[in-house]
C-alpha positions as CSV (number, residue, x, y, z in Angstrom):
1,M,90.7,104.3,99.7
2,G,88.4,107.3,100.1
3,L,85.5,104.9,100.4
4,T,87.3,103.0,103.1
5,K,87.8,106.2,105.1
6,A,84.2,107.3,104.6
7,A,82.8,103.9,105.7
8,A,85.1,103.9,108.7
9,L,83.9,107.2,109.9
10,E,80.3,106.2,109.4
11,T,80.6,102.9,111.4
12,A,83.3,103.6,114.0
13,R,80.9,104.4,116.8
14,S,79.0,101.2,116.1
15,G,82.2,99.2,116.8
16,I,82.7,98.4,113.1
17,R,86.2,98.8,111.7
18,V,86.8,99.3,108.0
19,N,90.3,98.9,106.5
20,V,91.7,97.9,103.1
21,V,94.7,95.8,102.1
22,C,96.5,96.9,98.9
23,P,98.7,94.1,97.7
24,G,101.4,94.4,95.1
25,V,102.4,91.6,92.8
26,I,101.7,88.3,94.5
27,E,102.9,84.8,93.4
28,T,99.7,83.2,92.2
29,A,98.6,81.2,89.2
30,M,96.9,84.3,87.8
31,G,100.1,86.3,88.3
32,E,102.1,83.6,86.6
33,R,100.0,84.1,83.5
34,I,100.8,87.8,83.5
35,W,104.4,87.7,84.7
36,G,105.4,84.2,83.6
37,A,107.5,85.3,80.6
38,P,111.1,85.7,81.9
39,E,111.5,89.2,80.5
40,M,108.2,90.3,82.1
41,K,109.1,88.8,85.4
42,K,112.6,90.4,85.4
43,F,110.9,93.8,84.7
44,A,108.3,93.4,87.4
45,L,110.9,92.2,90.0
46,G,113.0,95.2,89.1
47,L,110.2,97.5,90.2
48,H,110.1,96.0,93.7
49,P,112.9,97.3,96.0
50,I,112.5,94.1,98.1
51,G,113.5,92.1,95.0
52,R,110.8,89.5,95.0
53,F,107.0,89.1,94.7
54,G,104.8,88.7,97.8
55,T,103.2,85.4,98.8
56,P,99.5,84.7,99.4
57,M,100.4,83.7,103.0
58,E,102.0,87.2,103.6
59,I,98.7,88.8,102.5
60,A,96.6,86.4,104.4
61,E,98.5,86.9,107.6
62,A,98.1,90.7,107.3
63,V,94.3,90.2,106.8
64,V,94.1,88.0,109.8
65,W,95.9,90.6,111.9
66,I,93.6,93.4,110.7
67,C,90.6,91.3,111.6
68,S,91.9,90.4,115.1
69,D,91.5,92.2,118.4
70,R,95.2,93.2,118.2
71,A,94.2,95.7,115.5
72,S,91.1,97.0,117.5
73,F,92.3,100.6,117.3
74,M,92.8,100.5,113.5
75,T,90.0,101.8,111.2
76,G,90.0,103.8,108.0
77,Q,93.4,102.7,107.0
78,S,95.1,101.3,104.0
79,L,97.7,98.6,104.5
80,V,100.0,98.6,101.5
81,L,101.9,95.3,101.0
82,D,103.8,95.9,97.9
83,G,107.5,95.1,98.5
84,G,108.3,98.8,98.5
85,F,106.9,99.5,95.0
86,L,105.0,102.7,96.1
87,A,107.9,103.9,98.3
88,G,109.4,105.6,95.4
89,P,110.9,105.3,91.9
90,N,112.9,102.2,91.4
91,P,113.8,101.8,87.7
92,P,114.0,98.3,86.5
93,S,117.5,96.8,86.4
């Protein structure tokens, strides 16, 4: 994230915006290999206050927005899409 801020400061006056998307656990084939076992999935879901994993489309829509003119005033930022995981401690249930 430090690199994102540094690059944003270096390129802002040139009209180049630099941001980063930080996804949590996303429902993908790769994730299924990691979280596929029922006990692992239950554990991982318990860490997410929202109670579910994210979807690829949710991440894609955020990336499209960041790249759009609607986010033209945004640079040097980290957009965390993690279902509340980093918001605070949430012990597994």
